[in-house]
C-alpha positions as CSV (number, residue, x, y, z in Angstrom):
1,X,-146.3,15.3,49.9
2,X,-146.8,14.8,46.2
3,X,-148.9,12.6,44.9
4,X,-146.4,10.2,43.4
5,X,-144.8,10.1,47.1
6,X,-148.2,9.3,48.5
7,X,-148.6,6.3,46.3
8,X,-145.1,4.9,46.9
9,X,-145.9,5.2,50.7
10,X,-149.3,3.6,49.9
11,X,-147.5,0.5,48.1
12,X,-145.0,0.0,50.7
13,X,-148.1,-0.3,53.2
14,X,-150.0,-2.3,51.5
15,X,-146.9,-4.5,51.2
16,X,-146.1,-4.7,54.6
17,X,-149.5,-5.2,55.5
18,X,-149.3,-8.3,53.7
19,X,-152.4,-7.9,51.6
20,X,-153.1,-10.3,48.3
21,X,-154.4,-9.1,45.4
22,X,-153.3,-6.8,42.8
23,X,-154.6,-3.4,42.9
24,X,-154.2,-1.0,39.5
25,X,-152.6,2.4,39.8
26,X,-155.9,4.3,39.4
27,X,-157.3,2.6,42.3
28,X,-154.8,3.5,44.4
29,X,-155.0,7.0,43.3
30,X,-158.4,7.2,43.6
31,X,-158.4,5.8,47.2
32,X,-155.6,8.5,47.9
33,X,-157.8,11.3,46.7
34,X,-161.0,10.0,48.3
35,X,-159.1,9.7,51.6
36,X,-157.8,13.7,51.1
37,X,-161.7,14.7,51.1
38,X,-162.0,12.1,53.9
39,X,-159.5,14.4,56.1
40,X,-160.8,17.9,55.1
41,X,-164.5,16.7,56.4
42,X,-163.3,15.5,59.7
43,X,-163.5,19.3,61.0
44,X,-164.2,22.9,60.1
45,X,-160.2,23.3,59.3
46,X,-159.0,26.4,59.3
47,X,-156.8,26.0,56.1
48,X,-159.9,25.2,54.5
49,X,-160.9,29.1,55.0
50,X,-159.9,31.0,51.6
51,X,-159.9,34.7,50.6
52,X,-160.0,35.6,46.6
53,X,-160.7,39.0,44.6
54,X,-162.9,39.3,41.4
55,X,-163.5,42.5,39.7
56,X,-166.6,43.8,38.7
57,X,-166.9,43.9,34.7
58,X,-169.3,45.8,32.3
59,X,-171.7,43.7,29.8
60,X,-173.0,45.7,27.0
61,X,-172.4,49.0,28.6
62,X,-174.0,47.7,32.0
63,X,-172.9,46.4,35.1
64,X,-172.4,42.6,35.0
65,X,-174.4,40.6,37.6
66,X,-173.3,37.2,37.6
67,X,-169.7,36.0,38.0
68,X,-168.3,32.4,38.6
69,X,-167.6,31.1,41.9
70,X,-163.6,30.1,42.4
71,X,-162.9,26.7,41.0
72,X,-161.8,25.1,44.4
73,X,-165.2,26.7,46.0
74,X,-166.9,24.2,48.1
75,X,-170.8,24.1,47.6
76,X,-172.5,25.9,50.4
77,X,-169.3,27.2,51.8
78,X,-169.8,30.7,51.2
79,X,-168.5,32.8,54.2
80,X,-169.0,36.6,53.2
81,X,-169.0,38.7,50.2
82,X,-167.8,42.2,50.3
83,X,-168.1,44.7,47.2
84,X,-166.1,48.0,47.0
85,X,-168.7,50.8,46.7
86,X,-167.7,53.9,45.1
87,X,-170.6,56.0,46.4
88,X,-169.3,55.4,50.3
89,X,-165.7,54.6,49.2
90,X,-165.9,51.5,51.4
91,X,-166.0,47.5,50.9
92,X,-169.5,46.6,52.3
93,X,-171.0,43.4,52.9
94,X,-173.7,41.5,50.6
95,X,-176.3,39.2,52.2
96,X,-177.4,36.0,50.9
97,X,-180.9,35.5,49.4
98,X,-182.9,32.8,47.5
99,X,-183.2,33.1,43.9
100,X,-186.7,33.9,44.0
101,X,-186.2,36.8,46.2
102,X,-183.4,38.2,44.3
103,X,-185.6,38.2,41.0
104,X,-188.2,39.6,42.2
105,X,-186.3,42.2,44.3
106,X,-188.2,41.3,47.4
107,X,-184.9,41.5,49.9
108,X,-185.0,43.0,53.5
109,X,-181.3,44.0,52.7
110,X,-180.0,46.7,50.3
111,X,-177.2,44.8,48.9
112,X,-177.6,41.0,48.2
113,X,-176.0,38.0,46.5
114,X,-177.9,34.6,45.3
115,X,-175.7,31.7,44.1
116,X,-176.7,29.5,41.4
117,X,-175.0,26.5,39.9
118,X,-171.4,27.6,39.8
119,X,-171.8,31.3,39.8
120,X,-173.0,33.9,42.2
121,X,-175.3,37.2,41.3
122,X,-175.1,40.4,42.9
123,X,-177.8,43.1,42.7
124,X,-174.8,45.7,41.9
125,X,-177.0,47.2,38.5
126,X,-180.0,48.0,40.5
127,X,-178.0,49.6,43.1
128,X,-176.1,52.0,40.3
129,X,-179.7,52.7,39.2
130,X,-180.5,54.1,42.7
131,X,-177.2,56.1,42.6
132,X,-175.9,59.1,40.6
133,X,-173.0,57.4,39.4
134,X,-172.6,55.5,35.8
135,X,-171.8,51.8,35.6
136,X,-168.4,52.6,34.2
137,X,-167.7,53.8,38.0
138,X,-168.2,50.3,39.3
139,X,-166.2,48.7,36.8
140,X,-162.7,47.6,38.1
141,X,-163.6,47.6,41.6
142,X,-163.1,44.8,44.0
143,X,-165.1,41.9,45.1
144,X,-163.9,40.1,48.2
145,X,-164.8,36.7,48.6
146,X,-164.5,34.5,51.9
147,X,-165.4,30.9,51.3
148,X,-164.2,27.6,52.3
149,X,-162.4,25.6,49.7
150,X,-162.7,21.9,48.6
151,X,-160.0,19.7,47.7
152,X,-158.9,19.6,44.2
153,X,-158.0,16.0,42.4
154,X,-154.7,15.3,42.4
155,X,-153.7,14.1,39.1
156,X,-150.1,14.7,38.3
157,X,-147.6,13.1,39.8
158,X,-145.9,16.0,41.3
159,X,-149.6,17.7,42.6
160,X,-150.1,17.9,46.1
161,X,-152.8,18.2,48.5
162,X,-154.3,21.4,50.1
163,X,-154.1,19.6,53.6
164,X,-150.8,20.5,55.6
165,X,-148.0,18.2,56.2
166,X,-149.4,16.9,59.3
167,X,-152.2,15.2,57.8
168,X,-150.3,13.1,55.5
169,X,-150.1,10.2,58.1
170,X,-153.8,10.0,58.5
171,X,-154.4,10.1,54.9
172,X,-152.5,7.2,54.0
173,X,-154.1,5.3,57.2
174,X,-157.2,6.4,55.3
175,X,-156.1,5.2,52.1
176,X,-154.7,1.7,53.5
177,X,-157.9,1.1,55.4
178,X,-160.1,0.9,52.0
179,X,-157.4,-1.4,50.7
180,X,-157.9,-3.4,53.6
181,X,-161.6,-3.4,53.7
182,X,-161.7,-4.8,50.2
183,X,-159.6,-7.5,51.4
184,X,-161.6,-10.4,52.8
185,X,-160.6,-11.4,56.5
186,X,-159.0,-7.6,57.1
187,X,-161.8,-5.5,58.1
188,X,-160.8,-5.2,61.8
189,X,-157.5,-3.9,60.4
190,X,-159.4,-1.7,58.3
191,X,-161.2,-0.4,61.2
192,X,-158.1,-0.1,63.1
193,X,-156.4,1.8,60.6
194,X,-159.3,4.5,60.7
195,X,-159.7,4.7,64.3
196,X,-156.0,5.5,64.2
197,X,-156.5,8.1,61.4
198,X,-159.3,10.0,63.5
199,X,-157.3,10.2,66.7
200,X,-154.1,11.8,64.8
201,X,-156.7,14.1,63.1
202,X,-158.2,15.1,66.4
203,X,-155.0,15.6,67.9
204,X,-154.3,18.1,65.3
205,X,-157.7,19.8,65.7
206,X,-157.1,20.3,69.4
207,X,-154.3,21.7,68.7
208,X,-155.0,24.2,66.0
209,X,-157.9,25.3,68.6
210,X,-154.9,25.9,71.0
211,X,-153.0,28.0,68.6
212,X,-155.6,30.6,67.1
213,X,-154.9,31.8,63.7
214,X,-156.3,34.2,61.1
215,X,-159.2,32.4,59.6
216,X,-158.7,33.6,56.0
217,X,-155.5,32.2,54.8
218,X,-154.4,32.9,51.3
219,X,-155.6,34.7,48.4
220,X,-156.4,33.6,44.7
221,X,-156.8,35.5,41.8
222,X,-157.5,34.8,38.5
223,X,-157.3,36.3,34.9
224,X,-160.4,34.6,33.6
225,X,-162.4,36.5,36.2
226,X,-160.5,40.0,35.2
227,X,-161.0,39.9,31.5
């Protein structure tokens, strides 16, 4: 469902609920976006797991260590990082370490990464210095990122959420609940909408557990990462 359709449906539900008061379009848009986030946070949905790739770059002739995280990366949502190793010819796992250990090179694994703000760092320069290969041998090799994504705010009328179509109904119920909670005397109705939305989401989660599928769905690349 597109953003404009969410707004139209929400308007119809507000009218049917006989809610008094005037709500600005930006208020309802904010409620819808907030409701998408709430639906996503209900459970560790499989559709939130994502795979993206970046390429190893050179910086002044040396291997670049820091790269931007994907735009839809959820803080704390890194699942796995694998980097192609030209020595072994395989994609090898890198283990997370804290920033202090990274800079002090005080980590127990050979291949590590750390996250600072909206960037992640890989100790590729150190690995290259301990091998017989030149920095250019690493350039253009693939970095595989497996992570949990966050909902991207809908702005344009034709924008669509990352949630599947089956979640449209609970999202609208959450949005209506916000409206009702701001209306005097409608707290009970608001709680009822939330309970019904949670029940629908639980049914979806139960169905997802009964029909296992690939954890990592979708692949995203960015020319910004490959320049």
